[in-house]
C-alpha positions as CSV (number, residue, x, y, z in Angstrom):
1,M,-11.3,-2.9,1.8
2,A,-13.1,0.2,3.0
3,L,-10.8,3.2,3.2
4,T,-11.5,5.7,5.9
5,Y,-9.4,8.4,4.2
6,T,-8.1,10.3,7.2
7,P,-4.7,11.7,5.9
8,Q,-4.3,14.0,8.9
9,R,-4.0,10.9,11.1
10,W,-0.9,9.6,9.2
11,G,1.2,12.6,10.1
12,L,0.5,12.1,13.8
13,D,0.8,8.4,14.4
14,D,3.0,6.0,12.5
15,S,3.4,3.6,15.4
16,W,1.7,0.9,13.2
17,R,5.1,0.7,11.3
18,A,6.7,-1.0,14.3
19,G,4.6,-4.1,13.7
20,A,5.3,-4.3,10.0
21,A,6.6,-7.6,8.6
22,C,8.9,-5.7,6.2
23,A,10.8,-3.9,9.0
24,E,13.5,-6.6,9.0
25,V,13.6,-6.9,5.2
26,D,15.7,-5.0,2.7
27,P,13.5,-2.0,1.6
28,D,14.8,-2.4,-2.0
29,L,12.6,-5.5,-2.3
30,F,9.5,-3.3,-2.1
31,F,10.7,-0.9,-4.8
32,P,11.3,-2.9,-8.0
33,V,12.4,-1.2,-11.1
34,G,9.6,-1.7,-13.6
35,V,6.7,-4.1,-13.7
36,T,8.0,-6.7,-16.2
37,G,10.8,-9.2,-16.4
38,P,12.7,-9.6,-13.1
39,A,10.5,-7.1,-11.4
40,V,7.6,-9.5,-11.6
41,G,9.3,-11.9,-9.2
42,Q,10.4,-9.1,-7.0
43,I,6.9,-7.8,-6.7
44,A,5.6,-11.4,-5.9
45,A,8.3,-11.7,-3.2
46,A,7.4,-8.4,-1.6
47,K,3.7,-9.3,-1.6
48,A,4.6,-12.6,0.1
49,V,6.2,-10.7,2.9
50,C,3.0,-8.6,3.2
51,T,0.7,-11.7,3.3
52,G,1.1,-12.4,7.0
53,C,1.7,-8.9,8.1
54,E,-0.3,-7.8,11.1
55,V,-0.5,-4.1,9.9
56,R,-1.2,-4.8,6.3
57,S,-4.4,-2.9,6.2
58,Q,-2.9,0.2,7.9
59,C,0.0,0.1,5.5
60,L,-2.4,-0.1,2.5
61,E,-4.6,2.7,3.8
62,F,-1.5,4.9,4.5
63,A,-0.2,4.3,1.0
64,I,-3.5,5.2,-0.6
65,T,-4.4,8.2,1.5
66,T,-0.9,9.6,1.2
67,N,-0.7,8.8,-2.5
68,Q,2.4,6.5,-2.4
69,E,2.8,6.0,-6.1
70,Y,5.8,3.6,-6.1
71,G,6.5,0.2,-4.6
72,V,4.6,-2.5,-2.9
73,W,2.5,-1.3,0.1
74,G,0.0,-3.3,2.0
75,G,0.4,-6.2,-0.3
76,T,-0.5,-4.2,-3.4
77,S,1.3,-3.1,-6.5
78,E,1.3,0.4,-7.9
79,E,-1.4,-0.5,-10.5
80,E,-3.5,-2.2,-7.8
81,R,-3.4,0.9,-5.6
82,R,-4.3,3.2,-8.5
83,A,-7.4,1.1,-9.1
84,L,-8.3,1.1,-5.4
85,R,-7.8,4.9,-5.3
86,R,-10.0,5.4,-8.4
87,A,-12.8,3.2,-7.0
88,W,-12.6,5.0,-3.7
89,R,-12.9,8.4,-5.4
90,A,-15.8,7.2,-7.6
91,R,-17.7,6.0,-4.5
92,H,-17.3,9.3,-2.8
93,R,-18.3,11.3,-5.9
94,R,-21.5,9.2,-6.2
95,A,-22.2,9.6,-2.5
96,A,-21.8,13.4,-2.8
97,S,-24.2,13.6,-5.7
């Protein structure tokens, strides 16, 4: 996924949320406690909701560009988003060099 990194946009328009598959699901599903044991199944269940979501990419970009550290966003776990964020920063550092 190519991130555009336009954080100013997120404060102005969050209409994408209206089309989110998770809008009708208990938000606690997307914020498991931990990453082991019962949380593994909860993370998988949250990701399953994201699988068919029409605004999955917008959700993921929002989470990465606004530094959402916790929960499942755009079908990714906390660790997956950290890796995506590191890769994005590395690409931009290389491009700036």
